[in-house]
N, C-alpha and C positions, 0 to 999 in steps of 0.2 A: 684439273689438279687445284685450282683456285676455289672452284665450288666446294670440292672435298675439304680443302683447307678451312673454308667458312662453316661447313657444316660441323666440322670437328670443334671449332671454337664455339659454336652455339650449343653443341651437346656439353662440352666441358662447363660452359656458363650454367647451363640447366643442373647438371650434376652439382656444381658448388651450390648454387640456389637451394637444392632439395637438401643437401648435406646440412647447411645454415638452417633451414627451416626445421629441419628434424631434430636440431640441438638446441633451439631457442624456444623459450617460455613466451606465448603469444601475448599475455596480457602484460607482462612487465618489459619484455624485451632482453631479458637476461638469459643467460645459459640455462638449460634444463638439466634434470638429473642425469640423462644420458650422457651429456657433455661433462658434467661435474665428474662423474665415475670414471670417464675416459681421461679426464685431465689429473685427477688423483693418480690413477694407475701409471700414467705416464710420467708423472713427477717422482713417483716412488721409483719406477724403473729407471728413471735418468740419475737416481742417486744425488739428487740435490735437496738440500734443507729448504724447508717451507713451513709456513705457519698455517694452520686450518682454524677457521671460525665457524661454529655452527650456530646460527641465530635462530629465534624463534619468537613470534609476535605473541605477547601475553596477552590473554582475554579476546583474542581475535574472534572467537566464535559469538561472543556477545555483540560486537560490531555488527556481524551478519545477522544476528537474530532480532537486535533492536533497530538497527538503522537500513537493514537491507544489503543484500549482495553487491549492488553497485556501491554503496559506500564501502564496504569491504575491498572491492577492486579498487577504488580510489585511494585507500590507505595503502595497499600493496604497491601500486604504482608510485606513491609518494616515497614510500620506503626504499624502493628500488632506486628512485632518482637520488635520494640522499646517499646510498651506498655506492653509487656511480660517482657521486661528488666527492665522497671521502676516501676513495681508492685510486689507486694508480692503475693506468692501463696495463701495466704488467700483471695485476691481480685479476683472479677470475672470481666473477660472482655469480652464483647460481640460484635460482628458486627450485627447490627439490621437493617441496610437498606445499599444502595449501597456504600455510603461513611460516614456511621454513625455508631457511637459506643457508648456503654455504659461501664462504669466502676463501679462496687459497692466496695467501700473501707470499710473494716471492721470498728467495733465500735472505734478503737483507734483513729480514726481521729476527730478532733475537725473541724469546719467550717473554722477556719485559716489555720490550717494544711492541710485540703482537698483543699483550695486555693492555698497554697504553693506548694503542690503536683502537681496540674494542671498547675502553672505557670513552673514548672520544667520539667513537660512532653511536654508542648508546645515548650520549648527551645530545649530539645532534638530531636524533630521531625523536627523544623523548621531550625535547625542549623546544618543539615546533607545533602547538596546537593546529589541527587541520579543520578548516571550516567546511561543513558538508550541509548543504541545504538549511541553514538557520541553526545548525548545532554545532557544538565543537567536539572533535575527537581528539584524544590525546594518546597516541600510540605507546605502548611499552613494550620493551624487548629483552629478552634474556640472550645471554652470548656465552658460549663456551669455547675455550681456545686451547689448542693443543699444538705443538711443534715437533714437526719430523726431522729428526737427525738421521741421516744415512748410515751411520756407523752402530746405530742401535735397531736391530732387525724388527720392524713393525709392519704389520698388514694393514691394508686399507681399511678393513673392517674394524681393526683395533683403534685406529686413528679416529674413526667415525664414532665409534662408541666412546671414547675417552672425551672427545669434543663435546658429544652429547651429555656424558655425565658431568663435565665441569661446566655446564650451561646451568646444572641446578646447584 
């Protein structure tokens, strides 16, 4: 019985580790698109308000093309670090594309507060020149914000589209 319990605990631990690996971006340690899609769908299904930020690094391709992919990885990791520092543990941050991120802010954010949070995040990212092998990289980021209200029927796709549209 004891051996069976220990085996079951190891299997459960391995399952949790595999699930975590399947929902984590290996470069940044943030959640990945799979996790973000699941969390967005669950938030809508739970019927609670939340704010969604869609972030995109501006001119990121130029960093990769002129300084190399290692420099691009360095920028992505630094931006992820800033996002972690500037959000709460209850917020979800995900890297959903090469230079695209989503942040789901919990229900305590109004539209005004979410936009103010986006402005502050933008300043923290853009006002920190990064030093890479003797050169300076100054990231630039665009952020679109949308707030989900449960009493206004909206799909996940509509929220993502609106956040993307608001980014521009």
